[in-house]
N, C-alpha and C positions, 0 to 999 in steps of 0.2 A: 583629050588630056590638057591641051592648051587652054581650052575654055574653063576647065575645072580650076586650073592654076590661076587663071585670070579672075575667076569668081572668088577664090580664096584671098588673093591680093586685095581685091575690092572690099571683102569682108573685114580684113584686118585694118584696112585703111579707114573704114567707117568707125571701127572701135577706137583706133588710136587718135582719130580726130574728134572723138566724142560727138559724133553727128547728132544734131538736135532731135531729129525725128526718132533716131535710135534710142536716145536717152529718155525721151518722153514715153515711148512704148514700154521700155524696161521699167520705168518708174510706175506707170499705171499697172503693169502686170504684178509688181511687187505689192503695190497698195491693195489690189483686189485679192490676191492670193493670201497675203498675210492677214487681212481683215477677215476673210472666210475662215482661216485656221483659228483665229482668236475666238470667233463666235462658236465654231464647232467644238473647240476645246472646252469652253465655258459650259456648254451643254452636254458634251459627250462624256467628259470625265465623271461628273456626278451621276449621269445616267448609267454608265458602265459599272461604276462602283455599287450603285444601288441594286442593280441586277445581280451583281456578283455575290453579295452577302444576303440578299433578300430570299426569302422562302415563301412563295405564294403560288396559288393555282395558276397554271398556264406559263410558269417561268420557263420551262424547257422550250415551249413553242416560241416564246419571245426571243430566247437565245438563238434558236434556229433562224427566226426571221431576221434578227439583227445581223447574223453572219451572212445571210443571203443578200441583205441590202448592201453589203460591202461591194457587191458587183453590180450596183445600179447602172443601167445604161445611161450615159450622159445625155444623149439626145432625148430620152424619155423624160429625164429631169428637166431639161431645157424646155420641152414642150409643156410640161406641167406648170412650170413657173411662168412661161409665156401666157398660158391660158388664164392663170391667176392675175397677172398684171396687165393683160390687154384691156382695152377700153370696155369690152363686154364682160370682163371678169370681175370677181368680187373685190379685187384690190386695184382695179383700173383707175379709180379716182386719185390714187396716190401719184400717178404719173411717173412710175419708176421704170417702165419698159424702155429698153434701149439706153440705159444709163449704167454707170459702174455699180450702184447699189443692187441692181437686178442681177448683175454678174456675181456679186458677193453672195446674194441669196442662193443662187443656183449652185455655186461651189460649196457653200456651207451645207446644203442638203446632201450633196455628193459625198463629202468627207466626214460628216457627222457619224454615219454608221461605222466607218473605218476606225475612228478614234474611240467610239464607244465600245465596239467589239474587242479591240485590242486591250483597252483599259479593263474591260470585264474579265478577260482571261488573266491579266496580270494581277488584278486585285483578288480574284478567286484563288489563285495560287498562293498569294500572301495570306489570305484568310484561312486557308487550310493549315498553314504553318503557325499563325499567331492567334487563332480563334480563342483557344483556352486562356491565353495570357490577356487578351483584350477583355474577355468576359470577366476574368478575375479582377480586372481594374474597373469594372463597371461600364465599359464601353460597349454599346450595342446600337443597332440601327444606323441612322445617319452619322452619329458620332464615330462609330467604328469605321464606317466607310470613308469618311474624311480623314481619319487617322491613317488608314492604310494608303490612301492616295498620297498623303504627304510623305509617308515613310518610303514609298517606292517612286517618288516624284521624278527621280533621274531616270529610272527605267521606263517611265511613261514618255520620255522624250522620243522613244522609238515610234510610239503610236502617233505622236504629234507630227513627226517627220514624215511618216507614211501619209498622213493627211495632206501635208504640204506638198509632197511629191505628186499626189493625185491632183491637187488644185493647180499646181504650176504647169502640169502637162495637159490640162483640160482644153478641149477645142469645141466639141459639139454643143454643149450646153451654153457656154458663154457666147458662142456665135449666134445662137438662136435668140437669146434674151438680150444680148448686147448689140446685135446687128452689125458688128465689125465696122463701126463708123470711124472714119479717119479723124484722129485728133480727139475723139470722145471715148470710144469703147474698144479701140483696136489694141489688143495685147500681143505678147510675143507669139503665142501659139497660133492665133488666128492670122497674124501677119505673116508668119512663116508659110502657112497653108496658102494664103492669097498670093504672096509674092512668088512662091514656087510655081503656082499655076500661071502667073504672068511671065515667068522666065527671069525675074529679077533675083538672081541667085546671090549676089553679094549681100543684100539686105537680109535675105532669108538665112544665109550661112552665118552672118554676124549675130543675128538673134539666137540661132541655134547654139552657137558657141557660148554666148553669154548665159543662156538658159542652163546649159550643162554646167558651166563654171559656178553659177549661183547655187545650184543644187548641191554640187560637191562641197562648196565652201560652207553652206549651212550645215550639212551633215558633219563636216570636219569640226566646226565650232561646237556642235552638240556633243560629239564624241569627246572632245577635249574637256568640256564642262563635266560630262559624266565621269570620265576617268579621274579628274581632279576631285570631284565630290566623293568618289569611292575611296580615294587615297586618304581624304580628310576624315570621312566619317566611318571608314571601314566597310 
């Protein structure tokens, strides 16, 4: 019990003193995760909306596949990206392996299906409700999809936050493609795993507390924005 209390005191001491190593790790984590969410959102929202209102052969199979990909094993994604970016891989000449961009790529692949699948469901529900109205206004195809995405944009925050939660909690894929290099690719989750195995509990606990606080804060801000928008636009 004394060792736990001592570790907690050490963790809060690191946070209150804004320990340089702690700040750098947190900043890199945010940079990587938020970048991945931006890329996945830019690809996932149009993809989900297109599948939602599209009617084409094999659509049901694509929906099933997209839902299945929400549970992609992170280590498998990490291995795939590693093979693509390794020197012997097709993208090895880019020299991205064991760099933050490689981690962004891996996280983007992981969260793209989540954002796309949740967007598809939300847009499909909205399409059922507004299909006749949109068709009467001459909206169809990509135009109708974009209209619906804009109309339910605040509801789609849930999909984006789900992607952010997956990205911020990721360990396996980023460790494989990033290498967990100190000062270069070491993020909160990989540092927590490493420092816990080394017995450095103060740093691991401080990063865990910061990680949870950031997730709660981002979700709180998103909820406030969503509630404010609903009050304003009804």
